[in-house]
C-alpha positions as CSV (number, residue, x, y, z in Angstrom):
1,X,56.0,-100.9,17.1
2,X,53.3,-101.4,14.5
3,X,51.2,-98.3,13.8
4,X,47.5,-98.2,13.0
5,X,44.8,-95.6,12.6
6,X,41.0,-95.6,12.7
7,X,39.4,-94.6,9.4
8,X,37.1,-92.2,11.4
9,X,40.2,-90.0,11.9
10,X,40.3,-89.0,8.3
11,X,38.1,-87.3,5.7
12,X,36.9,-88.8,2.4
13,X,35.6,-92.2,1.2
14,X,36.9,-95.4,2.7
15,X,39.0,-96.1,-0.4
16,X,40.5,-92.6,-0.2
17,X,41.2,-93.1,3.5
18,X,43.0,-96.4,2.9
19,X,45.2,-94.9,0.2
20,X,46.1,-92.0,2.5
21,X,46.9,-94.3,5.4
22,X,49.2,-96.5,3.3
23,X,51.0,-93.5,1.7
24,X,51.8,-92.1,5.2
25,X,53.5,-95.4,6.2
26,X,51.0,-97.0,8.5
27,X,50.9,-100.8,9.0
28,X,47.2,-101.2,9.6
29,X,43.8,-99.7,10.0
30,X,40.8,-99.9,12.3
31,X,37.7,-100.0,10.1
32,X,35.0,-97.7,11.5
33,X,31.6,-99.4,10.8
34,X,30.0,-96.2,9.4
35,X,32.8,-96.0,6.8
36,X,32.1,-99.6,5.7
37,X,28.3,-99.0,5.6
38,X,28.8,-95.9,3.4
39,X,31.3,-97.6,1.0
40,X,30.2,-98.9,-2.4
41,X,32.9,-101.6,-2.0
42,X,31.9,-104.9,-0.5
43,X,33.9,-106.3,2.5
44,X,35.8,-108.6,0.2
45,X,36.9,-105.7,-2.0
46,X,37.9,-103.7,1.0
47,X,39.9,-106.6,2.2
48,X,41.7,-106.9,-1.1
49,X,42.2,-103.1,-1.4
50,X,43.9,-103.0,2.0
51,X,46.1,-106.0,1.2
52,X,47.2,-104.4,-2.0
53,X,48.2,-101.3,-0.1
54,X,50.1,-103.4,2.5
55,X,47.6,-102.7,5.3
56,X,46.3,-105.1,7.8
57,X,42.7,-104.7,9.2
58,X,43.5,-104.6,12.9
59,X,40.1,-103.9,14.3
60,X,36.5,-103.7,13.3
61,X,34.6,-101.1,15.4
62,X,32.4,-100.4,17.3
63,X,29.9,-103.0,18.5
64,X,27.6,-101.0,20.9
65,X,25.1,-101.6,23.7
66,X,25.5,-105.3,24.1
67,X,26.1,-106.4,27.7
68,X,24.1,-106.3,31.0
69,X,20.7,-106.3,29.4
70,X,17.4,-108.3,29.9
71,X,17.2,-111.7,28.3
72,X,14.9,-110.6,25.4
73,X,17.3,-107.7,24.5
74,X,20.3,-110.1,24.9
75,X,18.8,-112.5,22.4
76,X,18.4,-109.7,19.8
77,X,21.9,-108.5,20.5
78,X,23.3,-112.0,19.9
79,X,21.5,-112.1,16.5
80,X,23.0,-108.7,15.7
81,X,26.5,-109.9,16.7
82,X,26.3,-113.0,14.4
83,X,25.7,-110.7,11.4
84,X,28.7,-108.6,12.3
85,X,30.9,-111.7,12.7
86,X,29.9,-112.7,9.2
87,X,30.9,-109.3,7.9
88,X,34.2,-109.5,9.7
89,X,35.0,-112.9,8.2
90,X,34.4,-111.4,4.7
91,X,36.5,-108.3,5.7
92,X,39.4,-110.4,7.0
93,X,39.4,-108.9,10.5
94,X,39.6,-111.0,13.6
95,X,39.3,-108.4,16.4
96,X,36.1,-106.5,17.2
97,X,35.7,-103.6,19.6
98,X,32.8,-103.9,22.1
99,X,32.0,-100.6,23.8
100,X,30.5,-100.5,27.3
101,X,26.7,-100.1,27.2
102,X,25.2,-96.6,27.2
103,X,21.6,-97.8,26.6
104,X,18.8,-97.3,29.1
105,X,18.2,-101.0,28.8
106,X,21.5,-101.7,30.6
107,X,21.4,-102.7,34.3
108,X,24.0,-102.3,36.9
109,X,25.0,-105.9,37.3
110,X,28.7,-106.9,36.7
111,X,27.9,-110.6,37.0
112,X,25.3,-110.3,34.3
113,X,27.6,-108.3,32.1
114,X,30.4,-110.8,32.5
115,X,28.1,-113.8,31.7
116,X,26.7,-112.2,28.6
117,X,30.2,-111.1,27.4
118,X,31.4,-114.6,27.9
119,X,28.6,-115.9,25.8
120,X,29.5,-113.4,23.1
121,X,33.1,-114.5,23.3
122,X,32.1,-118.1,22.9
123,X,30.2,-117.3,19.7
124,X,33.0,-115.1,18.4
125,X,35.6,-117.8,19.0
126,X,33.6,-120.1,16.7
127,X,34.4,-117.6,13.9
128,X,38.0,-117.1,14.8
129,X,37.3,-113.7,16.3
130,X,38.4,-112.0,19.5
131,X,36.6,-109.2,21.4
132,X,38.2,-106.2,23.0
133,X,35.9,-104.7,25.7
134,X,36.3,-100.9,26.2
135,X,34.9,-98.6,28.9
136,X,33.4,-95.5,27.3
137,X,34.0,-92.5,29.6
138,X,30.2,-91.9,29.4
139,X,29.2,-95.6,29.8
140,X,25.9,-96.0,31.7
141,X,27.4,-98.2,34.4
142,X,30.9,-99.1,33.2
143,X,33.0,-96.0,32.4
144,X,36.5,-96.7,33.8
145,X,39.2,-99.0,32.4
146,X,39.6,-100.8,35.7
147,X,35.9,-101.6,35.9
148,X,35.9,-102.9,32.4
149,X,38.9,-105.1,33.3
150,X,37.2,-106.6,36.3
151,X,34.3,-107.7,34.1
152,X,36.7,-109.2,31.5
153,X,38.5,-111.0,34.3
154,X,35.3,-112.3,35.7
155,X,34.1,-113.5,32.3
156,X,37.3,-115.4,32.0
157,X,37.3,-116.4,28.3
158,X,40.4,-116.5,26.1
159,X,38.6,-114.7,23.2
160,X,37.7,-111.7,25.5
161,X,40.2,-109.0,26.5
162,X,40.1,-105.3,27.0
163,X,40.8,-102.3,24.8
164,X,42.5,-99.3,26.5
165,X,41.7,-95.9,25.1
166,X,43.7,-92.9,26.3
167,X,40.9,-90.4,25.9
168,X,38.4,-92.5,27.9
169,X,41.0,-93.0,30.6
170,X,42.6,-89.6,30.9
171,X,39.5,-87.4,30.3
172,X,38.1,-88.8,33.5
173,X,41.3,-88.2,35.4
174,X,41.8,-92.0,36.1
175,X,45.2,-93.0,37.3
176,X,46.7,-95.1,34.4
177,X,49.3,-96.7,36.7
178,X,46.7,-99.5,37.5
179,X,47.1,-100.6,33.8
180,X,50.2,-102.4,34.9
181,X,48.1,-104.8,36.9
182,X,46.4,-106.1,33.8
183,X,48.2,-109.0,32.1
184,X,49.7,-107.9,28.9
185,X,48.1,-110.7,26.9
186,X,44.7,-109.5,28.0
187,X,45.2,-106.0,26.6
188,X,44.0,-106.8,23.1
189,X,44.2,-103.3,21.7
190,X,45.4,-99.8,22.5
191,X,43.8,-96.6,21.1
192,X,45.5,-93.3,21.5
193,X,44.1,-89.8,21.3
194,X,45.1,-86.5,22.8
195,X,42.8,-83.6,23.6
196,X,43.0,-80.0,24.8
197,X,42.0,-79.5,28.4
198,X,38.3,-78.4,28.2
199,X,35.6,-78.1,30.9
200,X,32.7,-79.6,29.0
201,X,30.5,-82.7,28.6
202,X,32.9,-85.6,28.1
203,X,30.8,-87.0,25.2
204,X,30.9,-83.8,23.2
205,X,34.6,-83.4,24.2
206,X,35.3,-86.8,22.7
207,X,33.3,-86.5,19.6
208,X,34.6,-83.1,18.5
209,X,37.9,-82.2,20.1
210,X,40.2,-85.2,20.1
211,X,43.6,-84.6,18.4
212,X,46.8,-86.4,17.6
213,X,49.4,-87.1,20.4
214,X,51.4,-84.0,21.2
215,X,48.6,-81.6,20.1
216,X,46.6,-81.6,23.3
217,X,47.2,-81.7,27.0
218,X,47.3,-85.4,28.0
219,X,50.4,-87.2,29.2
220,X,50.3,-89.9,26.5
221,X,53.9,-90.9,26.9
222,X,53.4,-91.6,30.6
223,X,50.3,-93.7,29.9
224,X,52.0,-95.6,27.1
225,X,54.8,-96.5,29.5
226,X,52.3,-98.1,31.9
227,X,50.7,-100.1,29.0
228,X,54.1,-101.3,27.8
229,X,55.2,-102.3,31.3
230,X,52.0,-104.4,31.5
231,X,53.3,-106.4,28.6
232,X,51.2,-105.1,25.7
233,X,52.8,-105.9,22.3
234,X,50.0,-104.9,19.8
235,X,49.9,-101.8,17.6
236,X,49.8,-98.2,18.5
237,X,46.5,-97.0,17.0
238,X,45.0,-93.6,16.7
239,X,41.3,-93.1,17.0
240,X,40.5,-89.4,16.6
241,X,37.1,-87.8,16.4
242,X,37.8,-84.2,15.2
243,X,35.6,-81.9,13.2
244,X,38.6,-80.2,11.5
245,X,40.3,-83.4,10.5
246,X,37.1,-84.7,8.9
247,X,37.2,-81.7,6.6
248,X,40.9,-81.5,5.9
249,X,42.9,-83.3,3.2
250,X,43.2,-87.0,4.2
251,X,46.7,-87.3,2.8
252,X,48.3,-84.6,4.9
253,X,46.2,-85.5,8.0
254,X,47.6,-89.0,7.7
255,X,51.1,-87.7,7.6
256,X,50.4,-85.5,10.6
257,X,49.1,-88.6,12.4
258,X,52.2,-90.6,11.6
259,X,54.4,-87.7,12.8
260,X,52.6,-87.7,16.1
261,X,53.2,-91.4,16.6
262,X,56.9,-91.2,15.7
263,X,57.2,-88.3,18.2
264,X,55.3,-90.2,20.9
265,X,57.5,-93.3,20.4
266,X,60.5,-91.0,21.0
267,X,59.0,-89.5,24.1
268,X,58.2,-92.9,25.5
269,X,61.8,-94.1,24.8
270,X,60.7,-96.6,22.2
271,X,62.8,-95.2,19.3
272,X,65.9,-93.2,18.7
273,X,65.5,-90.3,16.2
274,X,68.1,-87.7,15.4
275,X,68.1,-85.5,18.4
276,X,66.2,-82.2,18.2
277,X,68.4,-79.3,17.1
278,X,66.7,-76.3,18.8
279,X,67.2,-73.1,16.8
280,X,69.0,-70.2,18.5
281,X,67.0,-67.4,16.8
282,X,65.8,-65.9,13.5
283,X,68.6,-65.3,11.0
284,X,66.2,-63.6,8.5
285,X,62.6,-63.2,7.5
286,X,61.9,-63.3,3.8
287,X,59.1,-61.2,2.2
288,X,57.9,-61.8,-1.3
289,X,56.0,-59.4,-3.6
290,X,55.5,-58.6,-7.2
291,X,56.2,-54.9,-6.3
292,X,58.6,-54.6,-3.4
293,X,58.8,-50.8,-3.5
294,X,56.2,-50.3,-0.7
295,X,58.2,-52.6,1.5
296,X,61.5,-50.8,0.7
297,X,59.9,-47.6,1.8
298,X,58.5,-49.1,5.0
299,X,61.8,-50.8,5.9
300,X,63.7,-47.5,5.3
301,X,61.2,-45.8,7.7
302,X,61.9,-48.5,10.3
303,X,65.6,-47.7,10.1
304,X,66.7,-50.6,8.0
305,X,69.5,-50.2,5.5
306,X,69.9,-52.0,2.2
307,X,72.9,-54.1,2.8
308,X,73.3,-56.1,-0.3
309,X,71.7,-57.9,-3.3
310,X,72.0,-61.6,-4.2
311,X,75.3,-62.1,-6.0
312,X,73.9,-64.9,-8.1
313,X,71.4,-62.7,-9.9
314,X,68.3,-63.6,-8.0
315,X,66.0,-60.7,-7.4
316,X,66.5,-60.7,-3.6
317,X,67.8,-57.9,-1.5
318,X,69.1,-58.0,2.1
319,X,67.9,-55.2,4.4
320,X,69.5,-55.1,7.9
321,X,69.4,-53.2,11.2
322,X,71.4,-54.6,14.1
323,X,70.9,-58.3,14.1
324,X,67.5,-58.0,12.4
325,X,67.6,-59.1,8.7
326,X,64.8,-59.0,6.1
327,X,65.0,-60.3,2.6
328,X,62.9,-58.7,-0.1
329,X,62.2,-61.1,-2.9
330,X,60.7,-59.7,-6.1
331,X,58.5,-62.5,-7.4
332,X,56.5,-62.3,-10.6
333,X,52.9,-63.4,-10.3
334,X,52.9,-63.0,-6.5
335,X,49.6,-63.1,-4.7
336,X,47.3,-60.3,-5.6
337,X,46.8,-59.5,-1.9
338,X,50.3,-58.1,-1.8
339,X,53.5,-58.8,0.0
340,X,53.7,-61.9,2.2
341,X,56.0,-63.6,4.6
342,X,57.2,-66.7,2.7
343,X,60.4,-68.0,4.5
344,X,62.3,-67.9,7.8
345,X,66.0,-68.4,8.3
346,X,66.5,-70.2,11.6
347,X,69.9,-70.0,13.4
348,X,70.8,-73.6,13.9
349,X,73.8,-75.0,15.9
350,X,73.9,-77.9,13.4
351,X,72.0,-77.3,10.2
352,X,72.6,-80.7,8.7
353,X,71.4,-82.5,11.8
354,X,68.3,-80.2,11.9
355,X,67.5,-81.4,8.4
356,X,67.9,-85.0,9.3
357,X,65.6,-84.6,12.3
358,X,63.0,-82.9,10.1
359,X,63.1,-85.6,7.5
360,X,62.7,-88.3,10.2
361,X,59.5,-86.6,11.2
362,X,58.1,-86.5,7.7
363,X,58.7,-82.8,7.1
364,X,58.9,-82.2,3.3
365,X,62.3,-80.9,2.1
366,X,62.0,-77.9,-0.2
367,X,63.8,-78.4,-3.5
368,X,66.1,-75.4,-4.1
369,X,67.7,-74.2,-7.3
370,X,71.2,-73.4,-6.4
371,X,73.7,-71.5,-8.6
372,X,77.3,-72.8,-8.6
373,X,78.4,-70.1,-6.2
374,X,75.5,-70.2,-3.8
375,X,76.0,-71.2,-0.1
376,X,74.5,-74.6,0.6
377,X,71.2,-74.0,2.5
378,X,68.6,-76.6,3.1
379,X,64.9,-75.9,3.9
380,X,61.8,-77.8,4.9
381,X,58.2,-76.7,4.5
382,X,56.1,-75.9,7.5
383,X,52.4,-76.8,7.5
384,X,51.4,-73.4,6.2
385,X,54.1,-73.8,3.4
386,X,56.4,-71.2,5.0
387,X,60.0,-72.4,4.1
388,X,62.2,-72.9,7.1
389,X,66.0,-72.6,6.3
390,X,68.5,-74.0,8.7
391,X,71.6,-71.7,8.7
392,X,74.4,-70.2,10.7
393,X,75.2,-66.5,10.3
394,X,78.8,-65.2,10.2
395,X,80.3,-68.2,12.1
396,X,83.8,-69.5,11.3
397,X,82.7,-73.2,11.5
398,X,80.0,-73.0,8.8
399,X,79.4,-71.2,5.5
400,X,77.3,-68.1,6.2
401,X,74.2,-67.5,4.0
402,X,75.1,-63.8,4.0
403,X,78.0,-64.6,1.6
404,X,75.3,-64.8,-1.1
405,X,74.9,-61.1,-0.6
406,X,78.6,-60.2,-0.7
407,X,79.2,-60.7,3.0
408,X,77.7,-57.4,4.0
409,X,79.0,-55.5,7.1
410,X,76.6,-55.2,10.1
411,X,74.2,-52.3,9.7
412,X,73.2,-50.3,12.8
413,X,70.4,-48.5,11.1
414,X,68.7,-45.4,12.5
415,X,65.7,-46.5,14.7
416,X,67.3,-48.6,17.4
417,X,66.0,-52.0,16.3
418,X,68.3,-54.7,17.6
419,X,66.9,-58.0,16.3
420,X,63.8,-59.9,15.4
421,X,61.9,-60.6,18.6
422,X,59.3,-62.9,17.1
423,X,57.2,-63.7,14.0
424,X,53.6,-64.4,13.7
425,X,52.4,-66.9,11.1
426,X,48.8,-67.2,10.2
427,X,47.8,-70.8,9.7
428,X,45.1,-72.2,7.4
429,X,42.3,-73.0,9.8
430,X,42.6,-76.8,9.3
431,X,46.4,-76.8,10.0
432,X,46.5,-75.1,13.4
433,X,47.0,-78.3,15.5
434,X,49.3,-79.7,12.9
435,X,51.5,-76.6,13.1
436,X,51.8,-76.8,16.9
437,X,52.9,-80.5,16.7
438,X,55.3,-79.7,13.8
439,X,57.2,-76.9,15.6
440,X,57.4,-78.9,18.8
441,X,58.5,-82.2,17.4
442,X,60.6,-81.1,14.4
443,X,62.3,-78.0,16.0
444,X,62.1,-78.9,19.7
445,X,60.2,-75.7,20.6
446,X,58.0,-75.6,23.6
447,X,54.3,-74.7,22.9
448,X,52.4,-72.4,25.2
449,X,48.7,-72.8,25.9
450,X,46.3,-72.1,23.1
451,X,44.5,-68.8,23.5
452,X,41.2,-67.6,22.1
453,X,41.4,-63.9,21.4
454,X,38.4,-61.7,20.6
455,X,38.4,-60.4,17.1
456,X,35.6,-58.0,15.9
457,X,34.4,-60.8,13.6
458,X,35.0,-63.9,15.7
459,X,37.6,-65.6,17.8
460,X,41.2,-65.4,16.8
461,X,43.1,-68.5,18.0
462,X,46.8,-68.2,18.9
463,X,49.5,-70.5,20.2
464,X,53.1,-69.5,20.6
465,X,56.1,-71.8,20.5
466,X,59.6,-70.8,21.7
467,X,63.0,-72.1,22.7
468,X,64.0,-72.1,26.3
469,X,65.8,-68.8,26.3
470,X,63.2,-66.9,24.3
471,X,65.7,-66.1,21.5
472,X,63.3,-67.7,19.0
473,X,59.6,-67.1,19.3
474,X,56.9,-67.9,16.8
475,X,53.2,-67.1,17.3
476,X,50.9,-69.4,15.4
477,X,47.5,-67.8,14.6
478,X,44.4,-68.9,12.9
479,X,41.7,-66.6,11.5
480,X,38.2,-66.7,12.9
481,X,36.5,-67.7,9.7
482,X,37.6,-70.6,7.3
483,X,39.1,-69.0,4.2
484,X,39.7,-65.6,5.8
485,X,43.2,-66.5,6.7
486,X,44.1,-66.4,3.0
487,X,44.1,-62.6,3.2
488,X,44.8,-62.0,6.9
489,X,48.2,-60.4,7.4
490,X,51.2,-61.9,9.1
491,X,53.8,-59.9,11.0
492,X,57.4,-59.5,12.1
493,X,58.1,-58.1,15.6
494,X,61.3,-56.1,16.0
495,X,63.0,-55.7,19.3
496,X,64.3,-52.4,20.6
497,X,65.7,-51.3,24.0
498,X,63.8,-48.0,23.9
499,X,60.4,-48.2,22.2
500,X,59.4,-44.6,22.8
501,X,62.6,-43.3,21.1
502,X,62.3,-45.9,18.3
503,X,58.6,-45.1,17.7
504,X,59.4,-41.4,17.4
505,X,62.2,-42.0,14.9
506,X,60.0,-44.3,12.9
507,X,57.2,-41.8,12.8
508,X,59.5,-38.9,11.9
509,X,60.9,-41.1,9.0
510,X,57.4,-41.2,7.5
511,X,56.0,-44.6,8.6
512,X,52.3,-44.7,9.7
513,X,51.9,-46.2,13.1
514,X,48.6,-47.9,13.9
515,X,46.3,-45.4,15.8
516,X,44.8,-46.8,19.0
517,X,41.5,-45.4,20.4
518,X,41.5,-43.0,23.4
519,X,39.3,-45.4,25.3
520,X,42.2,-47.9,25.6
521,X,44.4,-45.3,27.4
522,X,41.6,-44.3,29.7
523,X,41.4,-48.0,30.7
524,X,45.2,-48.3,30.9
525,X,45.2,-45.4,33.4
526,X,42.6,-47.1,35.5
527,X,44.4,-50.4,35.6
528,X,48.0,-49.3,36.1
529,X,48.0,-45.7,37.2
530,X,50.9,-44.8,34.9
531,X,52.6,-41.4,35.2
532,X,50.6,-38.8,33.2
533,X,53.6,-38.0,31.0
534,X,54.1,-41.7,30.2
535,X,50.4,-42.2,29.4
536,X,50.5,-39.1,27.1
537,X,53.5,-40.5,25.3
538,X,51.8,-43.9,24.8
539,X,48.7,-42.2,23.5
540,X,50.6,-40.0,21.1
541,X,52.6,-42.9,19.6
542,X,49.9,-45.6,19.7
543,X,51.9,-47.7,22.2
544,X,50.2,-50.6,23.9
545,X,51.3,-51.7,27.4
546,X,51.0,-54.9,29.5
547,X,52.4,-55.8,32.9
548,X,52.7,-59.4,34.1
549,X,52.3,-60.8,37.7
550,X,56.0,-60.6,38.3
551,X,56.3,-57.0,37.3
552,X,57.6,-57.6,33.8
553,X,56.5,-55.0,31.3
554,X,55.8,-55.2,27.5
555,X,55.5,-52.1,25.3
556,X,54.5,-52.5,21.7
557,X,53.1,-50.7,18.7
558,X,52.4,-51.5,15.1
559,X,52.8,-50.2,11.6
560,X,49.9,-50.1,9.2
561,X,49.6,-53.2,7.0
562,X,51.2,-53.4,3.6
563,X,49.6,-56.1,1.5
564,X,49.6,-59.0,4.0
565,X,52.4,-57.8,6.2
566,X,52.9,-55.4,9.1
567,X,55.6,-54.8,11.6
568,X,55.4,-54.7,15.4
569,X,58.0,-52.8,17.5
570,X,58.4,-54.3,21.0
571,X,60.3,-53.6,24.2
572,X,60.5,-56.2,27.0
573,X,61.4,-55.1,30.5
574,X,62.0,-57.1,33.7
575,X,61.9,-60.6,32.1
576,X,58.5,-60.3,30.4
577,X,58.0,-63.5,28.3
578,X,54.5,-63.0,26.7
579,X,53.2,-61.4,23.6
580,X,50.8,-58.7,24.9
581,X,47.7,-61.0,24.6
582,X,45.6,-58.6,26.8
583,X,45.9,-56.0,24.0
584,X,45.1,-58.3,21.1
585,X,41.4,-57.3,21.0
586,X,42.2,-53.6,20.8
587,X,44.9,-54.1,18.2
588,X,42.8,-56.4,16.0
589,X,39.9,-53.9,16.1
590,X,42.2,-51.0,15.2
591,X,43.6,-52.9,12.3
592,X,40.1,-53.6,10.9
593,X,39.3,-49.9,11.2
594,X,42.6,-48.9,9.5
595,X,42.2,-51.5,6.7
596,X,38.6,-50.4,6.1
597,X,39.7,-46.7,5.9
598,X,42.5,-47.7,3.5
599,X,40.1,-49.5,1.2
600,X,37.7,-46.5,1.2
601,X,40.5,-44.2,0.2
């Protein structure tokens, strides 16, 4: 289906927005009136600019507070409409959005609303223009799609139809199945927006928290199915009011928007993309630094063994313990904040198919300089620029990336680490929703609910994505203050079957574990009544503890931070699937204290 987007969804000038929309592959745009009013370009210039970019102007919007008003107000509204029709003729748009009235002047009289909308449609038709009447969720008297349709049906004019907006319908909890009772030819336009489930005023919810399909909690694929069964054949259009999107780069936001529509079409059965290839786990995590010696020391303390060096001469070492593998990349000119997590190797059943899937969803392929003897290994860039490599490790049916390190033998190490349990990637503040959609649509991972965690200096947002078995888990975090995420650390969580033994070995090897305040253990004793010797061991080693409703247990502790990286050691018992969110506040505060002490020393 044709794809369109409202200019209000993007940042920048109208000209910049049109360029971004075209570059992302959209077919058309909705021109938001405020964007036109603020543009130095006249309507004719905008029309030509859109045409040069291959964009149609699918809708001019919105025309507000028109219907069901006293006669003197109606007369003024008709004069106002005539001026807008003239602008639309110059703009080359033949469809105008009319929102249900929110003015105190409006009266609760459907017959009057229908009569006045019919008069407006008569005048619009003289200009070759059609009207799409939309029920705002906060409309004074008309606030549901079925009510708006009854008025359109009563007005009975060929130039008057309805506009369906997913936010206005789903935010009120309306049943979208009734859409199938509307004749398809009378659904003049469809606007799509997702949103997180929030308990707040619907107007504020709409104006600040809409997001692209797949980034919120609405069943847009289900609603789209009802619209299509009604016979709608127009474009799929995005109308997103979002404070973050209005500050982010318009080009990448437009690409994110296109990705959301491609994924929505697939979910609704409208298109056939390369099937998702869900990763099996983490093959490796790559850390880069100008000076990797502190990381070598830390990995050695964690029980890792240097298993090989890149045979092609690249300054990359492989460190391994069990199935946990970490690459250390010595990079000249690395960030002054110190080591950072720059890449993940993802175990993929079909690496080539995974790349095809990623490309179909607009994921940028990372160019890679490959020496003649290097194993073929393709990567795409995640929204935070982490490189994601699709690979298979030590399988007979596919070249193993470990061959680049001389096919090293498995290393048991000395601390009992078995594998990488999960990784946490800190997202730039304006890429958080984009990242959740990326990992869900491109990799087929299932997102958990977004959590707001208390940080000493604000709220720390976190959302985890995982495969069905939990063999691959990625926690997506965003710092509480824009810009702070540039220096906020990321981390790698290492699994062990006996955390107390592992923590003791790590500490005896010289690694500093993050100290946790005594107050935490007093509270832990009150909540769970742990055996005194267990509580004393937790206190001694800085181990945090959480128990879920089903009796599953999570034990975890942390190393101190090196540059922008730290490690977490975790033990899962009884099928526990979470990440210790209840302990996040304590951990974050402890890290702030430790980092401040490190800076003072």
